[in-house]
N, C-alpha and C positions, 0 to 999 in steps of 0.2 A: 579443618573445614573452612572453606572460603565463604565469607559473608557476601552474597550477591549485591546487596544494596551498597555495602562499603566498596566493593570492587567497581561498580558502575560510577559511584560518586568520585572515586579516585581517578577513574579514566576521564570523566567529564571535566574535572578540575585541572588535571595535569597534562592530558594529551595535547591541548593546543600549544604547550610550551616545548613539545618534542619536535625536533626537525622533521619535516615532511618525508625526506628520503628514508630516515630510520623507521618512521611509522609504517611506511609502505612495505619495507622489508619485513618487519615484524608480523604485520597482518597477512602479508602474502605467504610467509612461511607457515603461519597458523592455518591458513586456508589449505595449503598443500598437505600439511600433516593430517588435518582432519579428513581430507579427501582420501589420502592413502590408508588411513585406518578403516575407512569404509563402514562407519558405524550406522546406527539406525537412521539418523537424520539424513545422511548421504544416500542411503539405500532408498529412503522414501522420496527424496528429491529425484532420483533416477527413475523410480516407478512412475512418478507424476510426469516426468519428461517423456518417458516412453509412451504414455497415453496421448499426449498432445503432439508427439512427433513419431507416428507409426512408420514414417519413411526411414527411420534410423535403425540400424542394427544395434545389438547389445554393446559392441565396442564403441560405436559412435556415441551412444548415450552416455557411456562411461566417460569419454573424453569431454562431452558437453557438460557433465556434472562437475568436472574439475573447474571449468570456467565459471559455472554457476556458483561454486563455493568461493571462488576468488571474488566474485562480485558481491556475494552475500557478506563476506568479511569486509569488503570495501565499504559497504553501507555502514557497518559499525564504525570503521575508522573515520569515515566522513562525519558521522553523527557525533562522535566524541570530540571532534575539533570544530564543529559548526558554530559553537558559541564564540569562538575566537576569530571568526571570519568577518571581514569588513563588508559593507554594502557593495562596494565595487567588486570584491571577490565573488560575492553571491551572484551578482549580475553576470560576471564573466563565466561562471560555472554552469549557467542555465541557458539553454536555447529552447525557444518555444515554437511550436507548430500549432496552427488552428486557433490562435487567439481570437480570431473573428467570431468564434462560436461563443465567447464570453462577453466581449466588449459591449455588444448591444444591450445586454442585461445589466452588467455591473456598472457600465458607464451611465446608466439611468437610475442608479441607486437600488437595483434589484439584487436578488440572491440567486445562486445556482447550487444545486445538489450535484456533487461529483462522485461518480462510482469509480473506485480505485481497486486494483489488485496489488499484491505484494510484489511490486515491480520497481526496479531501480532504487532511488533514494527518495522516498516520499517526504521525509523530514526536510531535506534540502528544497524540495519542491514547495513545501508549505512555507518555509522561511522566505523564499523568493516571492511567493504569491502574496503573503501578508504585507510585504514591503512594496509590491508593485501593482497589485490588482485590487484586493479588498481584504478586510479582516477575515481570519480563518477560524472556524469553529469545527471541532471534531469530537469523537469519542474514542476512548482507549480502554482496553481490557484492564480490569483492576488486578494488578500484579501482586504477588506475595513474595516477601513480606511487605507490610504496609509501607515501610521506609523506602523500599525500592520504587513503589508506585509514586510516592511523593516526590522522589528525586526525578522520576521520569516526567511527571507533570511539570515540575519546576523547569526542567530542561526545555520542554516544548514551549512553555510560556515565555522563556527567555528568548526564543527565536520568533516570537510573535504568533504562536498557535495557542488558542484557548481550548482547553480539554475538559470534557465531561467524562465521568466514569461510567463505563458500560455496566448496566445492571442496577444502577441507583434508581430510586423512585423518581419518576417524572423526567427521566433523561430524554425520552423521545419528545415529550411536551416542550422541553427547553430547546431541543433542536429545531422544532417547528417554529417556536417564537423567535429564535435566532435568525432563521431563514426569512421570516416575515418582517423582521426588523433590519432589512438590508441597508446598504450593500454588504454582502457577505458571501464567502465561499464555504460550503460545508462538505468537505471531502470525507468519505467513509470507506475504509478498507473492507471489502465485502466478498472477497473470493473464498472465504472460509466462514462457515456458520459457527458462531460462538455461543449461540442460545438455542432454545427449542423452537424458535420462531422463524427459522430460515425457510428457504424454498428450494425444491428440487428442480433443476434445470438441465439443459443439454449443454455441456462444455466440451467443445472439440470432439463431438461425436460420442461422448460418454455422459452418463447421468452423474450429476454432482450436486452438492448441497451448498448454497451460498446464502449470504445474509440478505434479508429483505429491506434493510434500512434505507439505502439510497432511493429505491422506488417508492417505498412507503412515505419517505419525507417529501419527495417530489409531488406525490398525490395529495398529501395532507396540507402542505404549505403552498401548493399550486405554483411551483417553481420548475424551471427546466432541469432535466436530468442529463448531464454530460459525462460520458465515459472518458477516463483519462489514462493514457498509457505513459509510463516513464521508463527510460532506458539510459544506460551509461554510454558515453562516447569519449574517445580520446581527443584531447586538446592539443593544439599546435600553435607555434609562433607567438604572436602578441597576445592572443587570447589566453594561452597557457601561462604566460608571464603574469598577466593581470589576475588570473584565477589563483595562482600560487599552488597549483596542483596539475598533474597531467590528465586528470579525468574530470569530466563534467557530466551533466545529464541533459536529455532532451525530454521535454514535457509535451506530449501530443494531446491537445484538447480535441476530441472528436465531435462530430455534429451531434446535437441533442437527440436523444431517443424520442421518437414521436409518440405522444400519449395515445392510447387506443380510444376508439370511438365507442361509447357505451360500455356496458358491463358494470358489475358491482365493484366495490373498492378492491376486494381480494383479486378479482380477475384483472383489474387494471395493474395492480402491483405485480402480479405474476407476468403479465405481458411486458411490462417495462423492464422487469428483472431479466427476462430472457433476451430482451433487446440489448441491454448493456453487456450481458455475458457474451452474446454473439460478437460484439465489437472487440471486447478485450480478449476473447478467445483467439481471434485472428491475430491480435497483437502479440499474445503469448506464443503462438505458433511461429511468428516471425522473429521474436526476440526471446527465445526460450531461456537462455542463460541469465536473463535479467529477472526471471520469476523465482523469487525466494520462497518456495513452498516446500517446507520440510515436514509438513503434517498431512494427514489424510484429508482429501477433499472429495474424491470420487466415491460414489455410492458402493461400487463393487469392492472397495477396499475397507469399508466399514464393517464392524461387527453386526451381523444381521439382527440379533436380538436387541442389542442396544439401539440400533437404528429404528427398529420397529417401535420401541418405546419413545424415541424422539419424535417420530411421526405421529404417534398417538397423542403426545403432549401438545403437538402443534395442531391437533384436530384434523389430521389427514386420514384418509382411508388406509 
């Protein structure tokens, strides 16, 4: 039986020493084998893709999921080698769109709440942002075993990302304090609800349950809420040489979601959440293969009885 914590630790410590072409070949093969086996994760990815891309037939969705698995495994390959990347390599691997939506706030010492989906490589984006924009503070699911979570936190802190554990007492209070003590970026992966406190929204024409964190933070800390889309792009020429890899990412900072006028706090959070979901839903439709969603997110895919209990726990009708 493989120890997950030991396997991840081994990868983080040794992957940066392996030649890039060999790593690409190994992870590419792993992605294709996983796709060919068509296990539960791949089938769930295809079901999610089919919902956001109703224009595609079954065969086209199947082809799209192959590219999706390749990009998903590329994320892990890049993450395992990120600690060995130089500042110059990080800068070459990242291209930014919409920075004008951040600079007026962070340039004046303020903080911004960022709503992210499982798109592209958010760790690379965080490493770049912490070095070029502002300190990064986020939360992460508390993994099991404990040693794996500790290794994961150590990895993110090594690339400049400060991490709080989701579910710990006072974690939201600490996020608010961090945002109020800017300059700071607070990115939160929110396209899947990991608690009983999420919100039901419309995602690409289907009901889905997402996390309330980004909007709740924006309301409580009184900071802008910026949706962020991340996708992979192939590098060429001098930029590829400087990056040390044929793939980089594009970080698109969208315009801040406008806060609603009036309403109570819950209504404000609901409207802000639907606002960022609309923006990232369009991004997911445009760059579907970059969406690494191998879990259930749409309401129609959830167990009805379990979902009813979730809604009851959240105080919903």
